Structure formats: C-alpha cells, structure tokens
C-alpha positions in Angstrom: 0.1 -0.1 0.2 1.4 3.5 -1.0 1.6 6.0 1.6 1.9 9.5 0.5 2.8 13.0 2.0 2.5 16.5 0.3 5.2 19.0 1.4 3.9 22.4 1.7 6.7 23.9 3.7 7.8 27.5 3.4 11.3 26.4 4.5 13.5 24.4 2.3 12.6 20.8 2.9 15.7 18.5 2.1 14.9 15.2 3.8 12.2 13.1 4.9 11.9 10.0 7.2 9.2 7.6 7.9 8.9 5.3 10.8 6.6 2.0 11.3 6.2 0.0 14.5 5.9 -3.8 13.8 5.2 -6.3 16.4 9.1 -7.4 15.5 10.3 -3.9 16.2 10.6 -0.5 14.4 10.8 -0.3 10.6 12.0 3.0 9.3 12.9 4.5 6.2 14.9 7.8 5.4 15.4 9.5 1.9 17.4 12.7 1.3 16.2 12.7 -2.6 14.1 15.8 -3.1 12.1 14.5 -5.8 10.9 11.6 -3.3 10.0 14.1 -0.5 6.8 13.1 0.7 6.3 9.8 -1.1 7.1 6.4 0.4 5.9 2.8 -0.9 5.7 0.1 1.7 4.7 -3.6 1.7 2.3 -4.7 4.5 3.9 -7.6 6.7 1.6 -10.3 8.0 0.2 -9.4 11.5 1.7 -6.0 11.7 0.2 -3.3 13.7 1.3 0.0 11.8 2.1 3.4 13.5 3.0 6.1 11.0 5.2 8.9 12.0 5.7 11.7 9.7 8.9 13.9 10.5 10.1 17.2 9.3 13.5 18.7 10.0 12.1 20.2 13.2 9.4 17.9 15.0 7.0 15.2 14.3 3.6 14.4 14.9 2.6 10.6 15.5 -0.5 8.7 14.5 -1.1 5.0 15.5 -3.4 2.8 13.1 -4.7 -0.4 13.6 -6.7 -2.7 10.9 -9.9 -1.8 12.5 -9.1 1.8 12.2 -8.6 1.4 8.5 -11.5 -0.8 8.2 -9.3 -3.7 7.0 -10.5 -6.1 9.9 -11.3 -8.8 7.2 -8.0 -8.9 5.5 -6.0 -12.1 6.9 -2.7 -11.0 5.2 -2.0 -14.5 4.0 1.4 -14.7 2.0 1.1 -15.0 -1.6 2.8 -18.5 -1.7 0.5 -19.8 1.0 -2.7 -18.8 -0.7 -4.7 -21.9 -2.1 -6.5 -22.0 -5.4 -10.0 -23.0 -6.1 -10.8 -26.7 -6.4 -12.4 -25.8 -9.9 -8.9 -24.4 -11.2 -6.9 -27.1 -9.8 -8.9 -29.6 -11.6 -8.7 -27.8 -14.9 -4.8 -27.4 -14.6 -4.4 -31.4 -13.8 -5.8 -32.2 -17.2 -2.9 -30.3 -18.9 0.4 -31.7 -19.8 3.7 -30.3 -18.3 5.4 -29.2 -21.3 8.5 -27.8 -19.3 9.4 -31.2 -18.0 8.3 -33.2 -20.7 11.1 -34.3 -23.1 9.0 -36.4 -25.5 9.3 -34.8 -28.8 5.7 -36.1 -29.7 4.2 -35.3 -26.4 5.6 -31.8 -26.6 4.2 -31.3 -30.3 0.8 -32.5 -28.9 1.0 -30.3 -26.0 1.1 -27.2 -28.1 -1.8 -28.2 -30.3 -5.0 -26.0 -30.3 -7.0 -29.1 -29.0 -4.8 -29.2 -25.9 -5.3 -25.6 -24.9 -8.0 -24.1 -22.6 -11.4 -24.0 -24.3 -13.6 -20.7 -24.2 -15.5 -22.2 -21.4 -12.6 -23.3 -19.4 -10.8 -19.8 -19.8 -14.1 -18.2 -18.5 -14.4 -20.5 -15.6 -10.6 -19.6 -14.5 -11.5 -16.0 -14.9 -14.7 -16.2 -12.8 -13.0 -18.5 -10.1 -10.0 -15.9 -10.0 -12.6 -12.8 -9.4 -14.5 -14.6 -6.9 -11.4 -15.6 -5.0 -10.2 -12.0 -4.7 -13.6 -10.4 -4.1 -14.0 -9.7 -0.2 -16.0 -7.4 1.9 -13.1 -5.0 2.3 -12.3 -4.6 -1.3 -14.2 -1.3 -1.8 -12.8 0.2 1.3 -9.1 -1.0 -0.1 -9.8 0.8 -3.5 -10.6 4.1 -2.0 -8.1 4.0 0.9 -5.2 4.9 -1.8 -7.2 7.9 -3.2 -7.9 9.4 0.4 -4.2 9.0 1.3 -3.0 10.7 -1.6 -5.6 13.4 -1.6 -5.4 14.2 2.0 -2.7 13.0 4.4 -0.7 16.1 3.7 2.0 18.2 5.2 0.4 21.5 6.1 3.5 23.6 5.8 1.7 26.5 4.3 1.0 27.3 8.1 4.2 26.2 9.8 4.0 26.9 13.5 6.3 26.0 16.6 4.3 23.0 17.0 5.6 21.9 13.6 3.5 20.4 10.6 2.6 16.6 10.1 0.1 14.2 8.8 -3.5 15.2 9.2 -6.6 13.4 8.9 -9.8 14.5 6.8 -11.8 16.7 9.2 -13.4 19.0 6.7 -16.2 17.9 4.7 -15.9 18.0 0.9 -17.3 21.3 -0.7 -20.0 21.6 -3.0 -20.0 24.0 -6.0 -23.8 25.3 -5.8 -23.5 27.9 -8.8 -23.4 27.9 -11.6 -25.2 24.8 -12.5 -23.0 22.4 -14.2 -23.2 22.6 -17.9 -24.1 26.5 -17.9 -23.4 28.2 -21.1 -22.3 31.6 -22.1 -21.4 32.2 -18.3 -19.1 34.6 -17.0 -19.1 35.4 -13.2 -18.9 34.4 -9.9 -18.5 30.6 -8.8 -20.3 29.9 -5.3 -19.8 26.8 -3.0 -21.8 25.9 0.0 -20.8 26.8 3.6 -17.9 25.5 5.4 -18.7 22.1 7.2 -16.8 20.0 9.3 -16.8 16.6 11.3 -18.4 17.0 14.6 -15.3 16.5 16.5 -13.5 19.4 14.6 -14.5 23.0 15.3 -12.2 24.9 12.9 -13.1 28.1 11.0 -12.1 28.4 7.3 -9.1 30.3 6.7 -8.0 28.8 3.4 -9.3 27.9 0.0 -7.8 26.5 -3.2 -9.6 27.3 -6.6 -8.7 25.9 -9.9 -10.2 26.4 -13.2 -8.9 24.6 -16.2 -9.5 22.0 -18.6 -11.2 18.7 -17.9 -8.3 16.9 -16.2 -6.8 20.1 -15.1 -3.5 19.7 -16.9 -4.1 23.2 -18.2 -4.9 25.8 -15.6 -6.9 29.0 -17.0 -6.9 30.7 -13.7 -6.4 29.8 -10.0 -6.6 31.3 -6.6 -5.2 30.2 -3.3 -5.3 32.1 0.1 -7.5 33.6 2.6 -9.8 35.5 0.3 -12.6 34.3 -1.9 -13.4 31.6 0.7 -16.9 30.8 -0.7 -17.1 32.7 -4.0 -14.6 33.5 -6.9 -14.6 35.0 -10.2 -12.0 33.4 -12.4 -10.6 35.6 -15.3 -10.8 33.8 -18.5 -10.7 35.8 -21.4 -11.3 32.6 -23.9 -14.2 32.6 -26.1 -16.5 29.7 -26.1 -14.1 27.8 -23.8 -15.2 24.8 -21.9 -13.9 25.3 -18.3 -14.0 23.0 -15.1 -13.8 24.1 -11.7 -13.0 22.7 -8.4 -12.4 23.8 -5.0 -10.8 22.8 -1.6 -11.2 24.5 1.8 -8.9 24.7 4.5 -8.8 25.2 8.2 -5.9 25.3 10.9 -3.6 23.0 8.6 -6.4 20.9 7.3 -7.6 20.5 3.9 -10.7 19.0 2.4 -11.1 16.7 -0.5 -11.5 18.5 -3.9 -15.1 19.6 -4.5 -17.5 18.1 -7.2 -16.3 19.3 -10.4 -18.5 21.7 -12.5 -18.3 22.9 -15.9 -19.6 25.9 -18.1 -18.9 27.4 -21.4 -17.6 31.0 -21.6 -19.6 33.5 -23.8 -18.2 34.4 -27.2 -16.1 37.5 -27.3 -16.5 39.4 -30.4 -16.2 43.1 -31.7 -19.6 44.2 -32.1 -21.0 45.3 -35.6 -20.9 49.0 -36.0 -24.0 51.2 -37.0 -23.5 53.3 -39.9 -24.5 56.6 -40.8 -24.5 58.3 -44.2 -24.5 61.9 -44.3 -27.7 63.2 -45.9 -29.5 59.8 -45.6 -32.0 59.0 -46.7 -32.8 61.5 -49.5 -30.0 63.8 -49.7 -26.7 61.9 -50.1 -24.3 63.8 -52.1 -21.1 62.9 -54.1 -18.8 63.1 -51.2 -20.8 62.1 -48.2 -19.3 61.6 -44.6 -19.7 58.0 -43.4 -19.8 57.6 -39.6 -19.8 54.5 -37.3 -20.7 54.0 -33.9 -18.1 53.9 -31.2 -15.8 50.6 -31.3 -17.2 48.0 -29.0 -16.5 44.3 -27.8 -19.2 42.1 -26.4 -17.9 40.4 -23.1 -14.3 41.5 -23.2 -11.8 44.2 -24.4 -9.9 45.0 -27.5 -8.1 47.8 -29.1 -9.5 49.6 -32.3 -6.7 49.4 -34.7 -8.4 50.1 -38.1 -11.7 50.3 -40.1 -12.7 48.7 -43.3 -14.9 50.8 -45.6 -16.6 49.5 -48.6 -19.4 50.8 -51.2 -21.0 48.6 -53.7 -23.5 49.5 -56.6 -26.7 47.3 -55.9 -28.0 47.1 -59.4 -25.0 44.8 -60.3 -23.3 44.1 -57.0 -20.0 45.8 -58.2 -17.8 47.0 -55.6 -17.2 50.9 -56.6 -14.8 51.8 -53.7 -13.0 49.8 -50.9 -10.5 51.1 -48.4 -9.2 48.3 -46.0 -7.5 48.5 -42.7 -7.7 52.4 -42.6 -5.7 53.3 -39.4 -6.5 57.0 -39.8 -10.3 57.1 -40.4 -11.3 54.8 -37.4 -15.0 56.3 -37.2 -15.5 58.5 -39.8 -14.3 59.2 -43.7 -15.4 61.3 -46.5 -16.0 59.2 -49.7 -13.5 60.6 -52.5 -14.8 62.6 -55.3 -15.6 60.6 -58.4 -16.8 57.3 -56.5 -20.4 58.0 -56.6 -22.8 58.8 -59.5 -25.9 60.8 -59.4 -29.2 59.0 -58.6 -27.7 55.6 -58.1 -28.6 53.2 -55.3 -25.3 51.8 -53.2 -24.8 49.9 -50.3 -22.2 51.4 -47.9 -20.7 49.2 -45.5 -18.2 49.5 -42.6 -16.7 47.1 -40.2 -14.2 47.6 -37.2 -10.8 45.8 -36.6 -9.2 45.1 -33.2 -5.7 43.6 -32.3 -7.2 40.4 -30.6 -10.4 39.3 -32.0 -11.8 38.8 -35.5 -13.2 41.9 -37.3 -16.8 42.8 -36.6 -19.6 42.3 -38.8 -20.4 44.5 -41.5 -22.5 47.5 -40.7 -24.4 48.7 -43.9 -26.9 51.1 -45.2 -28.6 51.1 -48.7 -29.3 54.7 -49.9 -29.7 56.6 -53.2 -27.6 59.5 -54.2 -29.2 62.7 -55.2 -29.8 63.5 -58.8 -27.9 66.8 -58.9 -24.2 66.8 -57.0 -23.5 70.4 -58.2 -26.1 71.8 -56.1 -25.9 75.5 -55.3 -26.3 77.0 -52.1 -26.8 81.0 -52.5 -27.6 84.4 -51.1 -28.6 87.5 -52.8 -28.5 91.0 -51.0 -30.1 93.8 -52.3 -27.9 96.4 -51.3 -30.2 99.2 -52.2 -33.3 97.9 -50.1 -31.3 95.8 -47.8 -33.2 92.5 -48.2 -31.9 89.1 -48.6 -33.1 86.0 -50.7 -31.9 82.5 -50.6 -31.2 80.7 -53.8 -30.7 77.1 -55.1 -31.0 74.1 -52.5 -30.8 76.7 -49.8 -33.9 78.5 -50.8 -36.3 77.1 -48.2 -33.6 76.6 -45.8 -33.0 78.2 -42.3 -29.4 78.4 -40.5 -28.3 75.6 -38.4 -30.2 72.4 -38.6 -30.8 72.4 -42.5 -27.2 73.1 -43.2 -26.0 70.4 -40.5 -28.3 67.6 -41.7 -27.5 68.0 -45.4 -24.1 67.3 -47.1 -23.0 71.1 -47.1 -19.5 72.3 -46.6 -20.6 73.9 -43.4 -21.8 70.5 -42.0 -18.1 69.2 -42.6 -16.4 72.1 -40.6 -15.1 70.2 -37.6 -12.5 70.9 -34.9 -9.5 68.6 -34.8 -5.9 68.7 -33.3 -3.4 69.4 -36.0 0.3 68.3 -36.0 3.1 70.4 -37.0 3.4 68.8 -40.5 -0.2 69.7 -41.2 -1.7 66.4 -40.8 -4.7 65.6 -38.3 -3.6 64.0 -35.1 -7.1 63.4 -34.1 -10.9 65.1 -34.6 -12.8 66.1 -31.5 -16.1 65.1 -30.5 -18.6 67.1 -32.5 -20.5 68.1 -29.4 -17.7 68.3 -26.7 -14.2 69.3 -27.6 -12.8 68.0 -24.4 -13.1 64.6 -25.8 -11.8 63.0 -29.0 -14.1 61.7 -31.7 -13.7 58.3 -30.0 -14.9 59.6 -26.7 -11.6 59.5 -25.0 -10.0 62.7 -23.2 -8.6 65.3 -25.6 -5.4 67.3 -25.0 -6.2 71.0 -25.8 -3.1 72.5 -24.6 -1.0 72.3 -27.5 0.8 69.2 -26.3 -0.7 67.1 -29.2 -0.8 69.7 -31.7 -2.8 73.1 -32.4 -6.5 73.2 -32.2 -8.0 74.0 -35.5 -11.1 74.0 -37.6 -10.9 72.1 -40.6 -12.5 73.4 -43.8 -13.0 71.3 -46.9 -12.5 73.0 -50.3 -15.6 74.4 -52.2 -16.2 76.3 -55.5 -17.7 79.7 -55.4 -19.3 82.5 -57.4 -19.8 86.3 -56.8 -21.8 88.8 -58.7 -21.4 92.6 -57.7 -24.3 93.8 -59.6 -26.0 96.5 -57.5 -29.4 95.5 -56.3 -28.5 91.7 -56.6 -25.2 91.1 -55.1 -24.8 87.6 -55.2 -22.6 84.8 -53.4 -22.9 81.1 -54.1 -21.1 78.1 -53.0 -21.1 74.2 -54.3 -19.3 71.2 -53.4 -18.3 70.6 -56.9 -17.6 72.6 -60.2 -20.6 74.3 -61.8 -21.1 76.8 -64.6 -19.5 80.2 -63.6 -18.4 78.7 -60.3 -14.5 78.6 -59.6 -12.3 77.0 -56.9 -12.2 79.4 -53.9 -9.0 81.0 -53.9 -8.4 79.9 -50.2 -7.8 76.4 -51.5 -5.2 77.4 -53.8 -2.1 77.6 -51.5 1.2 79.0 -52.9 0.1 77.7 -56.3 -1.1 74.4 -55.1 -4.6 73.4 -54.9 -5.6 71.7 -51.3 -8.5 69.8 -50.2 -8.5 71.5 -46.7 -7.6 74.5 -45.1 -7.4 74.8 -41.4 -8.7 78.1 -39.4 -7.7 78.5 -35.7 -10.2 77.4 -33.1 -9.3 79.9 -30.5 -7.3 83.2 -30.5 -3.7 82.8 -30.7 -1.3 82.3 -27.5 2.4 83.0 -27.6 4.1 80.0 -26.1 7.7 80.8 -25.8 8.2 82.3 -28.9 5.6 79.9 -30.7 2.0 81.1 -31.8 -0.5 78.3 -30.7 -4.3 77.6 -30.7 -5.0 76.2 -27.5 -7.8 76.0 -24.8 -7.5 77.6 -21.3 -5.4 80.5 -21.6 -5.9 84.5 -22.3 -4.7 85.0 -25.9 -1.5 87.1 -26.6 -2.4 90.7 -27.2 -0.3 93.9 -27.9 2.3 92.6 -30.5 3.1 93.9 -34.0 2.0 91.9 -37.0 5.5 91.4 -37.9 6.1 89.5 -34.4 3.1 87.5 -34.7 3.9 86.6 -38.1 7.1 85.2 -37.0 5.8 83.3 -34.2 3.1 81.6 -36.4 5.9 80.4 -38.6 7.6 79.0 -35.7 5.2 75.9 -35.9 6.7 74.9 -39.2 6.4 74.9 -43.0 2.8 76.0 -44.1 1.9 77.8 -40.7 0.9 81.4 -41.1 -1.4 84.0 -39.5 -5.1 83.7 -40.6 -4.9 85.3 -44.2 -7.4 87.3 -46.2 -8.6 84.5 -48.5 -9.3 81.9 -45.8 -11.1 84.6 -43.8 -13.2 85.5 -47.0 -13.9 81.8 -47.3 -15.2 81.5 -43.7 -17.3 84.7 -44.4 -18.8 83.2 -47.4 -19.9 80.0 -45.6 -21.3 82.1 -42.7 -23.3 84.5 -44.7 -24.8 82.0 -47.0 -25.7 79.8 -43.9 -27.2 82.6 -41.7 -28.9 84.4 -44.9 -27.8 87.9 -43.7 -24.7 89.9 -43.3 -25.8 90.9 -39.5 -24.0 87.8 -37.8 -24.6 89.5 -34.5 -28.4 89.0 -35.0 -28.0 85.4 -35.4 -24.8 84.4 -33.4 -25.0 86.9 -30.7 -22.9 90.1 -30.2 -20.0 88.3 -28.5 -17.8 90.0 -26.1 -18.5 93.4 -27.3 -18.8 95.6 -24.2 -16.3 96.5 -21.5 -12.5 96.3 -20.9 -12.4 92.2 -20.5 -10.2 91.9 -23.4 -9.0 88.6 -24.3 -11.4 86.2 -22.7 -10.0 82.6 -21.6 -10.0 80.3 -24.5 -12.3 77.4 -24.4 -15.6 78.8 -23.6 -17.1 77.1 -26.5 -15.9 73.6 -25.9 -19.2 72.5 -24.6 -20.7 72.9 -28.1 -17.8 71.5 -30.0 -18.5 72.2 -33.8 -21.6 73.8 -33.2 -22.6 77.5 -33.6 -23.9 79.9 -30.8 -27.0 80.6 -32.4 -29.0 83.3 -30.3 -27.0 82.9 -27.0 -23.9 84.8 -27.2 -24.7 88.2 -26.2 -21.7 89.9 -24.2 -19.8 86.6 -24.1 -18.0 84.2 -26.3 -19.7 83.5 -29.8 -18.6 80.7 -32.0 -19.3 79.8 -35.7 -18.9 76.0 -36.4 -16.0 75.6 -33.9 -14.3 79.1 -34.6 -14.5 80.5 -31.4 -14.9 84.4 -31.3 -14.7 84.8 -34.8 -15.5 88.3 -34.2 -15.4 90.6 -31.0 -13.4 90.3 -27.9 -10.2 91.5 -29.4 -9.3 92.5 -32.9 -7.3 90.1 -35.1 -4.4 90.7 -37.6 -5.1 89.5 -41.0 -2.2 88.5 -43.2 -2.0 88.4 -47.1 -3.2 91.8 -47.5 -1.7 95.2 -47.5 -3.5 98.6 -48.0 -1.7 101.6 -49.6 -3.6 104.9 -49.6 -6.8 102.9 -49.1 -6.0 100.7 -52.2 -6.3 97.2 -51.7 -3.4 94.6 -52.4 -3.8 90.8 -52.0 -1.3 88.0 -52.0 -2.2 84.2 -52.2 1.4 82.9 -51.7 1.7 82.4 -48.1 5.6 82.0 -48.4 6.1 85.6 -49.3 3.6 87.5 -46.8 5.2 90.6 -45.4 4.1 94.1 -44.5 4.4 97.2 -46.5 4.6 95.1 -49.9 2.8 96.3 -53.0 4.4 94.4 -55.7 5.6 90.7 -56.7 2.9 88.5 -55.3 0.9 91.4 -53.8 -1.5 92.2 -56.5 -3.7 95.3 -56.9 -7.3 94.4 -56.6 -8.4 97.8 -58.2 -10.4 98.2 -55.2 -10.4 101.3 -52.8 -11.6 100.6 -49.1 -14.1 103.2 -47.8 -13.3 105.8 -45.2 -14.6 105.4 -41.6 -18.1 104.6 -40.8 -20.8 102.2 -40.5 -20.5 99.9 -43.6 -23.3 100.6 -46.2 -21.9 98.5 -49.2 -19.4 95.9 -49.9 -17.5 94.6 -52.9 -19.0 91.0 -53.9 -16.0 89.9 -55.9 -13.4 87.1 -55.7 -11.0 89.3 -54.4 -12.8 89.2 -51.1 -15.5 91.3 -49.0 -14.1 94.7 -49.1 -16.1 97.5 -47.6 -16.5 100.1 -50.3 -19.0 102.6 -48.9 -20.2 104.0 -45.5 -23.6 105.4 -44.3 -25.1 102.4 -42.8 -26.0 101.9 -39.1 -25.7 99.3 -36.3 -29.0 97.7 -37.6 -29.0 98.3 -41.4 -27.1 96.9 -44.4 -23.8 95.3 -43.1 -24.4 96.6 -39.3 -20.6 96.7 -38.7 -18.1 99.6 -38.6 -14.7 100.2 -40.3 -11.8 102.5 -40.1 -9.2 103.4 -42.5 -6.3 105.6 -43.3 -3.9 106.9 -45.9 -0.2 105.5 -46.1 0.9 101.9 -45.7 -1.6 100.2 -43.5 -2.2 96.7 -42.1 -5.7 94.9 -41.6 -7.5 94.1 -38.3 -10.8 92.1 -38.5 -13.8 91.6 -36.0 -13.6 94.5 -33.8 -13.1 94.2 -29.9 -14.9 94.3 -26.5 -14.3 98.2 -26.5 -16.3 98.6 -29.9 -19.9 97.6 -28.9 -21.8 97.0 -32.0 -19.2 98.3 -34.4 -17.8 94.5 -34.0 -18.9 92.1 -36.3 -18.4 89.6 -39.3 -17.6 92.4 -41.8 -15.8 94.8 -39.7 -12.2 95.7 -40.8 -9.8 98.5 -39.9 -6.9 99.7 -42.2 -5.9 102.2 -39.7 -2.5 101.1 -38.2 0.9 100.4 -39.6 2.8 97.4 -39.4 5.1 98.3 -36.5 2.3 99.3 -34.1 1.1 97.1 -31.3 -2.3 97.9 -29.8 -3.8 96.3 -26.4 -7.2 95.2 -28.1 -5.2 93.2 -31.1 -4.1 89.8 -31.1 -3.8 87.2 -33.9 -5.0 83.8 -35.1 -3.3 80.7 -36.8 -4.0 79.0 -40.1 -2.5 76.4 -42.0 
C-alpha cells in the first residue's frame, strides 16, 4: 500500500523520514532525494500493527492505526505463496501436460496443439473463479483508501508553527459548488460553494481556499487562486471565447484541507467585436457626391480590445459591383469622406463599414442602402439687395434656415469640424462634434498644444460672386458648376489643397511659438511682424489667418445665416467693457456647433471658430493697404508688410473711409467695404476705419467697440510696427 505525504513547507525541505512500528520492532526509512520528499511505498507484513510517524526537520507528530481503524479487519494478510487456488481451477490444471518437463518430442508437439489448450468455457471458468477468490468485504475500502491518502494526508507547511507540521486526517467535509449549474453556457461571473462544514469532532473556522479553473483533467489551468480571500465565492478571469471550463475547490482550516469538491463545468460566452452602426451624411434622401460616413463607437461584447483599423466599402446594388474599398484604414477609424468621383448621381449604393481589433476577428459589416441625389453640383446661394437691404436665399438653400438645415445635409458647413493638427499639417485626431474636451472616439482630448494646435478643418468648395447693384450674389457648391471657380483659399502657394485650417481659438504666444489652445488668455499687444514670426515657428505652412481664408469663412457664414448681420444670429459676442482677451475654450461644450442666439456679451462661435469676431481684433495677413488701395497675396511664403508688388496684386478696389458699412464689394477678391453710411441695424451693421499711407488690416472688432464689432468689420488704420492692446492674432494652415 503506497503512503504519500505532500510537502507544503515555506522552509527548504531537504530530507524526509518515515517510521513504522511492527510487532518485531521498528521499521524506518529515510530519503534525502528531493524528488521523493513526501512519498514512500511500503509493503504490509503479516500480523503487523502500523504506527505512521511523519517527521520534518524540526518536530514530528505521531498517529497510530490498527486494521480496525482502517476498516481492514477482514483482510487475513496470508502470504501469496500460501494462498490456495480453487478446486475448480486445480481440476482444470490437472488435465494439462507439463510441457516444461516433458522431453518426449511427440508429447511436446501434441501439448502445443490447439486441442490441448483451454477451451473458451474453461478460460471463462478460470477468470470467474479468480475474481471470486479476490473479492471480499474490504475490497471497496481498499480501493478508496489509496485515493484518500494521496488526496488528504498532507504536510500543512503553508502554516508552519512552533508545534510543527505533520500528517493530518480528513476533518473538513468535501465542498459542493452550488453555482453556476454544471453545464451552464455563456457563463461569465462568480463561482459559489456551500458553507464551510467539518466533522463533529472538529470546530475549525475556514481560513484557506484553493480554486482551480482549467480543462477537464486540470492539466491546463486557465486561472487559479489560493489564499484567505474568496473563501466561498470566486470570479475566475478567463478571456477565452466559447471555452469549456472545469472548476473545483478545496477548503482549509487550521492546517487541514478538504477533498476537492465536485467538479462543475461551464462554457464561456463568445467574445467578439460588435457590428458598428453606420450613418451616411444626407441619408435617406440627400446623399451627395462626397458624403461623410460615420460609424458608432468601437465596442467589444464580453471583453476588451483595441480599435486598430476600419474597413470601408461601397457597392453598387444594381449589379453588385464594388465601386470603392478602403481596408485596414488606421486614420479614419470612425468617419471618412467618400472621395470625389466614386459616386454617381441618382444611383443606389450599399455602404458598409466594419471595425478591426488587435485580438479578435473583425466585426460584422454595418451597412446602409441609400440612393444619391440627382444633382451633385447643388448650389447654395444668397442675394443681397444692397439698395433695399433685403436678402433672398437661392438654390438648394432657398427654403432653408441656418443651423439644422445646413447641419443635416451634405453641405460644406456641415463638414467643418475641430481637430488637433500636427506640425506637419496632418490631423492628429478629430474632436467630438459636441464636446471638444473629448476626441471623436470619446476618450479625453489634449487641448493645451501638446498634441498639436486646435484647428477647424474646412473642406474645399467652389464659389461664385456677382457685384451687380441691387442683386449682389454669393454662391457655393461642393463641385464645379458653370460660372463657379475653386475658392482662392484652397490654392495655397499655387497648389490646390482639399482642406484649409482656421484657428479654433485666438492665438497664444508659447515661448516664441504662436499656438491655438484652450484654457489661456490670448496674446495681445504685439506687432503683426512679431505675430507672423511666431506663427511660422510652428513649421512650414503655418501662418497668421490670411485674407482669402477669412473670405472663405465669411462666405460660408453669410450663406448659412442668410444675412450679413451675424450678430443678430450668433450673438454680439464679447463686445462691451474692458475684458479683452477672454480665456479660450468657452465654446468647448458645443464642439463644432454655433452660438445661435446665445452669445450676447460673452463668447460666440461659428462652426467651431470661437470668437470669430468681437473680444479682441485679429491681424489678417496676405493683404496690405496703400492709401486705401487694396493689395492681396495668395502665396503664404511671401507674406510681408508694406509690400505692394511681386505676389501682392492690386485688386483695383479702394477701401472706404471711416463709418458704418453700407456697401461691400462682392467679387472673388474678397468682401471689401466700399461705402459707409449704414448703421448698427442696417446694411452690413458693422463699422470700419481706414487711413492713408501703408496700413495693415485688423478684423472683427473688440470688446471696446460695442456693436461696431462684427463679421464684416475691418480696420486699415495702423501701420505694421504698431502694437495695440485690443489686438491679437490667429493661426492658419
């Protein structure tokens, strides 16, 4: 009978000794082989009374066992050589020849013939008799004795005390796992056992537990726990989808351990990337040529993963032909603009998107089937009758109002959005459309300039202007139309660009570099030359806000609100008092939105451009004034003050003298005030100032100006070396 001990000592256990008392004296065994520590196989001797003594290097505890203790009282310990065989077996053997001692060749041959072998009936008789001979009342006890000894006679070295540690008996009842029910599917959660139970003679309190979660034979362990926590419940951490898991538990008290509990099994739920919801800009009836596709946030069912890329696909439904696919896109994770030329007018398409993670299979395809509009080159226009001071919307916008109509349709305005722009002019990330303190994916954004400048992205568009008195016109389109030209803001140093970037906040001088960031008071009272150099410190392509880019934003604003009087729609902004240079970021809570009707004497915002006017004036580059004659330059690399030749081109337009603006030139050269005589509530409703000599341009007015500030307010009154307290600057790329 093998006797085993399990070493669980904190100390180094280098030797092991077993002792057995017999009627003939002490039988002992010592073993210094570490691999045999805790294990010893012995042979039962006849009429032996056993006393098992387990010894560790310090002390030992002694236990004495008799045959009755072990329920082996019916075992007679007869030696194998003295054990008789049954009469039936002996009779069968007597009929067989002794082939080992028979020297007769013939007899040896005959003895090996099949006819001399046991018949099938005889074989079965021998087997039955042998089984009967070895079956007795203690057989079941002996079969289980080895299991009990191996499982539960253990060294309890995990709690070594001065009294030592030794072999113990089973005093803790076998635990029962009560939840979940064995065979549960889609299970992820807490495993629960019954309460701690012991035999009547042991009053211990549970202070130890061993949990294991693994495969069926526990040769692979997915998770485990041992210690003094989780005594009756435990939640294993198993991030394996559809995995069959087996769980068992042992409980302990005062150096005693129970048997392993019943084993229960369950199957973990599937872990997968959820199929995103796809939104098509303009759906269902107004999808244009280059709509923005947007998915819901990345989500993993029953687990976690990292969103690494997105697959985009467009299929023409009539013949199931894929017209555009963009796989494993790591930049456009949640939204993308369909490139021009992919979609055709009045065609039904199936738009699809799926998310890819780093650990699990791609999500399912989220999809929408929509039909594009029948005219991609839709016009959005505004006519100003500068004689009668009335406005008329035209084209697609003829029945629209500002705000929702322009937001819910594939307009240029709806695509203006805040982003964080890196020094090389690439987007680091887009901001949440409704909360600029978050990234587009909902995680916190960094708006202090560390991740880049906070800018507003403006997609390119085509424009048309008509300066006819009584019917001055401005129109925009997402595509080329008759009479329309690409707006000059999107030709940068002779190169056509898809986007321009206007500052989100008034600029701040950060150690010699002008940045657009939240949470600071913008820098004021520097000359345009100083501001220009600080803007260029960001790197190639960075400049002060320039005349043509300002002109583009003004056009988008006026077409959307249907008037030149922006203060009536967006609020007056910070237009009264000496509180120049408000702390930037007041508009973060509306993200890409506009301050429609809510911004009197505080911050205002248009499509993410905070304090587009009012608060403090803003230097505008790329335009110089000489004796009120206007010169503009569309090559940012050659911007400088007091320059009236080279890339600076005479517009042929003379700016007006001081006063409330009554008329503005509507040409591709910009909105230039050419006549005064209006008021704070008529015509342009803004004020302008000018002077002779070489002058630089301010835009927007300031808090000291009251209602004179606004979206058409310009001043050409100061020279390039002057620095004024109400004046700051803005960045562009």
